[in-house]
C-alpha positions in Angstrom: 6.0 -37.2 -0.2 6.3 -33.8 1.2 4.6 -32.6 4.4 3.8 -29.0 5.3 2.9 -27.7 8.7 0.3 -24.9 8.5 1.5 -21.7 10.2 -0.4 -18.5 11.0 0.2 -17.2 7.5 -1.2 -20.3 5.9 -4.3 -20.7 8.2 -7.7 -19.4 7.2 -7.5 -20.4 3.5 -8.9 -23.3 1.5 -6.8 -26.4 0.8 -6.9 -25.8 -3.0 -5.7 -22.2 -2.6 -2.9 -23.4 -0.3 -1.8 -26.0 -2.8 -1.8 -23.6 -5.7 0.5 -21.2 -3.8 2.8 -23.9 -2.4 3.1 -26.1 -5.5 3.3 -23.4 -8.3 4.1 -26.0 -11.0 0.9 -28.0 -10.5 -1.8 -27.8 -13.2 -5.3 -27.1 -11.7 -6.8 -30.3 -13.1 -4.0 -32.4 -11.6 -4.4 -30.8 -8.2 -8.1 -31.6 -8.1 -7.5 -35.1 -9.2 -4.8 -35.5 -6.5 -7.1 -34.3 -3.8 -9.9 -36.7 -5.1 -7.5 -39.7 -5.2 -6.2 -38.9 -1.7 -2.7 -38.0 -2.9 -3.2 -34.7 -1.0 -4.4 -35.2 2.5 -4.9 -33.0 5.6 -3.7 -34.5 8.9 -3.3 -37.8 7.0 -7.0 -38.0 6.3 -9.0 -37.6 3.1 -9.6 -33.9 2.4 -12.0 -31.7 0.4 -10.7 -29.0 -2.0 -12.7 -26.3 -0.1 -11.6 -27.5 3.4 -10.3 -24.7 5.5 -6.9 -25.0 7.0 -6.1 -24.2 10.6 -2.8 -23.5 12.4 -1.0 -26.7 13.3 -2.7 -28.8 10.5 -0.4 -30.9 8.4 -0.8 -31.3 4.7 0.7 -34.4 3.0 1.4 -34.2 -0.7 2.2 -37.5 -2.6 3.3 -35.7 -5.8 6.1 -35.8 -8.3 9.2 -33.9 -7.1 9.2 -32.1 -10.5 6.2 -30.1 -9.5 8.1 -28.5 -6.6 10.8 -27.2 -8.8 9.5 -23.6 -8.7 9.7 -23.2 -4.9 11.5 -20.1 -3.7 15.3 -20.6 -3.6 16.2 -17.0 -4.5 19.2 -15.8 -2.4 19.2 -12.5 -4.2 16.6 -11.2 -1.7 19.6 -10.9 0.7 22.1 -9.4 -1.7 20.3 -6.6 -3.5 20.0 -3.1 -2.0 16.3 -2.3 -1.5 15.4 1.0 -3.0 12.3 2.2 -1.1 10.8 5.4 0.2 9.1 4.2 3.3 6.4 6.6 4.6 5.0 4.4 7.4 5.8 1.0 8.9 4.6 -1.2 11.8 4.6 -4.9 12.6 1.8 -5.6 10.1 2.0 -3.2 7.2 4.4 -1.0 5.3 3.5 2.0 3.2 5.9 3.2 0.4 5.9 6.3 -1.8 6.4 4.8 -5.2 8.0 7.0 -7.8 6.5 7.4 -11.3 8.0 4.9 -13.7 8.4 2.1 -11.2 6.4 -1.2 -11.7 4.5 -2.5 -8.7 4.6 -6.1 -10.0 6.4 -7.7 -12.9 4.6 -7.2 -16.2 2.1 -4.7 -14.8 1.7 -1.0 -15.0 0.0 0.6 -18.0 -0.9 -2.5 -19.9 2.7 -3.3 -20.9 4.6 -6.4 -20.2 8.1 -6.2 -18.9 9.8 -8.2 -21.6 12.8 -8.6 -19.3 12.0 -11.9 -17.7 13.4 -12.7 -14.3 15.7 -9.6 -14.3 12.6 -7.4 -14.4 10.9 -9.4 -11.6 13.6 -8.1 -9.3 13.1 -4.4 -10.3 9.6 -4.1 -8.9 8.3 -2.5 -5.8 7.0 -5.7 -4.3 10.4 -7.5 -4.8 12.2 -4.6 -3.1 9.8 -4.8 -0.2 10.3 -8.5 0.2 14.1 -8.0 0.0 13.9 -5.2 2.7 11.9 -7.4 5.0 14.1 -10.5 4.4 17.2 -8.5 5.3 15.5 -7.2 8.4 14.7 -10.8 9.5 10.9 -10.2 9.2 10.5 -12.5 6.2 12.2 -15.8 5.5 11.0 -17.3 2.2 12.4 -20.7 3.1 10.2 -20.9 6.2 7.0 -19.9 4.5 4.8 -22.4 2.7 2.3 -20.2 0.8 2.8 -16.6 1.9 5.1 -13.7 0.8 4.7 -10.0 1.7 2.2 -8.7 -0.8 0.8 -5.4 -2.1 -2.7 -4.5 -1.1 -3.3 -1.8 -3.7 -1.8 -1.1 -7.0 -1.2 2.1 -9.0 -0.1 2.5 -12.6 3.5 2.4 -13.5 3.5 6.1 -14.4 1.5 7.1 -11.4 3.3 8.0 -8.2 2.3 7.7 -4.6 1.3 5.5 -1.7 1.2 1.7 -1.9 0.3 -0.6 1.0 2.1 -3.9 1.6 1.1 -6.5 4.2 3.8 -8.3 6.2 1.5 -11.2 7.2 -1.6 -13.0 5.9 -4.0 -11.5 8.6 -3.0 -8.0 7.7 -3.3 -8.8 4.0 -6.9 -10.0 4.5 -7.8 -7.1 6.7 -6.4 -4.4 4.4 -8.1 -6.0 1.4 -11.4 -6.1 3.3 -11.0 -2.5 4.2 -10.4 -1.5 0.6 -13.5 -3.5 -0.5 -15.7 -1.9 2.1 -14.3 1.7 1.5 -12.7 1.8 4.9 -9.5 3.3 3.5 -10.1 6.6 1.8 -7.8 7.2 -1.1 -6.9 10.8 -2.1 -4.9 11.9 -5.2 -3.5 15.1 -6.5 -3.5 15.8 -10.2 -2.8 18.6 -12.7 -5.5 18.8 -15.4 -5.8 20.9 -18.5 -8.3 23.8 -18.4 -10.6 25.1 -15.7 -13.3 22.9 -14.1 -16.9 24.2 -14.2 -17.2 23.7 -10.4 -14.9 24.1 -7.5 -16.2 20.9 -5.9 -18.3 18.1 -7.4 -18.9 14.4 -7.4 -19.0 12.8 -10.8 -21.1 9.7 -11.3 -20.9 7.7 -14.6 -20.2 4.3 -15.9 -16.9 2.8 -17.1 -16.4 0.0 -19.7 -13.1 -1.6 -20.7 -11.8 -1.4 -24.2 -9.3 -4.3 -24.2 -8.4 -3.9 -27.9 -6.9 -0.5 -27.3 -6.0 -1.1 -23.6 -8.2 1.8 -22.5 -11.5 2.4 -20.8 -14.5 4.5 -21.9 -16.8 6.6 -19.7 -20.5 6.2 -20.4 -23.4 8.4 -19.1 -25.8 5.5 -19.1 -25.4 2.0 -17.8 -24.6 -0.7 -20.4 -23.7 -4.3 -20.4 -20.3 -4.8 -18.9 -20.1 -1.3 -17.6 -19.4 -0.6 -13.9 -20.4 2.5 -12.0 -17.7 5.0 -11.2 -17.9 7.8 -8.6 -15.1 10.4 -8.4 -15.2 13.3 -6.0 -13.0 16.3 -6.9 -12.0 19.6 -5.3 -10.1 22.3 -7.1 -7.0 23.4 -5.1 -5.5 25.9 -7.5 -5.8 27.3 -11.0 -3.1 28.9 -13.2 -4.7 31.3 -15.6 -1.5 31.9 -17.6 -1.0 28.1 -18.1 -4.7 27.2 -18.1 -4.2 24.2 -15.8 -5.9 23.3 -12.5 -4.5 21.5 -9.5 -7.2 19.1 -8.3 -7.6 16.8 -5.3 -9.5 13.6 -6.1 -11.2 11.3 -3.6 -11.9 7.9 -5.1 -15.3 6.5 -4.0 -14.9 3.6 -6.5 -11.6 2.3 -7.7 -11.7 1.2 -11.3 -9.0 0.8 -14.0 -7.8 4.3 -15.2 -10.9 5.8 -13.4 -9.4 9.2 -12.6 -7.7 9.7 -15.9 -10.7 8.7 -18.0 -13.3 10.5 -15.8 -11.5 13.8 -15.9 -10.9 13.5 -19.6 -14.6 12.8 -20.1 -15.6 16.2 -18.6 -13.0 18.0 -20.8 -10.1 18.2 -18.3 -7.6 15.5 -19.2 -4.6 15.1 -16.9 -1.4 16.9 -18.0 0.9 14.4 -19.6 -1.7 11.7 -20.1 -0.8 9.8 -23.3 -4.0 7.7 -23.4 -6.7 10.2 -22.6 -5.1 13.6 -23.1 -3.3 15.8 -25.6 0.2 14.2 -25.2 1.7 16.2 -28.1 1.1 19.5 -26.4 1.9 18.2 -23.0 5.3 16.8 -24.1 6.3 20.2 -25.3 5.9 21.3 -21.7 8.2 18.4 -20.5 5.5 16.0 -19.4 6.0 12.3 -20.4 3.7 10.8 -17.7 0.2 11.6 -16.4 0.3 14.2 -13.6 -1.3 12.0 -10.9 -0.1 11.2 -7.4 -1.7 9.0 -4.7 -0.7 11.4 -1.9 -2.9 10.5 1.1 -4.7 7.6 2.8 -7.1 7.8 5.7 -7.9 4.6 7.7 -11.6 4.8 8.6 -13.2 3.2 11.6 -13.2 -0.6 11.3 -13.0 -3.4 13.9 -10.2 -5.7 12.7 -6.5 -6.4 13.5 -5.6 -2.9 12.3 -8.1 -1.0 14.4 -5.1 0.8 16.0 -4.9 2.7 12.8 -8.5 3.9 12.9 -8.5 7.7 12.1 -4.9 7.7 11.0 -4.0 9.9 8.1 -0.8 9.1 6.1 0.6 11.4 3.5 3.6 11.6 1.2 6.1 14.4 1.3 4.5 16.9 -1.1 7.9 18.0 -2.4 8.1 14.6 -4.2 5.1 15.6 -6.3 6.9 17.0 -9.3 3.9 18.7 -11.0 3.2 21.0 -8.1 5.9 23.3 -9.4 3.5 24.4 -12.0 1.5 26.2 -9.3 4.3 27.7 -7.1 4.1 31.2 -8.6 0.3 31.6 -8.6 
């Protein structure tokens, strides 16, 4: 039998969610059966799978020790040298400027799996953030039951820019709620081929996934499975000699490949975009990745644990945005 004391990072979640995070080796069906047969209890009493946990509660698990074999025992968090470009940090969150080519999570990015197993797990943004916080003494994996510092937003492997990580469960919930409610405005810079028809516009269409080709398609009319996409753009510069435009994007909705597919759908694909652009021509110019950078976040008014950030604008150092050099001599 193992007993877990619910701390502040565990509280506020359902029992079944806590068990899934704490006992990573347990099959879902076995977990529900264990709860039903009182092999998983809360405060030594029969519990329900949807029961909410509070700070100070105890969870007893009468389970095989084999199921606990995947608990965190990784000492490498304390031995690697974290490679991070930190733009902002406080006691609740940390914002990093991720370079293009870096994975945020293992096996994620542009639809490609890592193929490197555990070694690749340690070469991701989230792992380096966890190592950084562990070495600072702000995160101890051996003292946490179900929580680890986690990313609140994700960007493609080949997109650079701001990524938010939460240091505690309350911050994670509040940032995620802000993102769902559009209380964090996300701005991108991108270089696109051609000249846009308007200096400023808001594009409204529908996006549907094409899993066979690991792409998305933009539709003018709503269809089954399609979701609305809204993309506001503003032209910042135009190079007549190169016939490319520097564009600021504000995402109103945030869908998979939204900016890349939406700009391509109006005839202005991103420079270097291998999925939605003319990669053969762009590679001749030296571009292997899409010219897209999440360069600014604005925390809008919201009453939560992060209200001290209301109105705060956080930006990357623009010298890190490699494709801006295309517009330096205009």
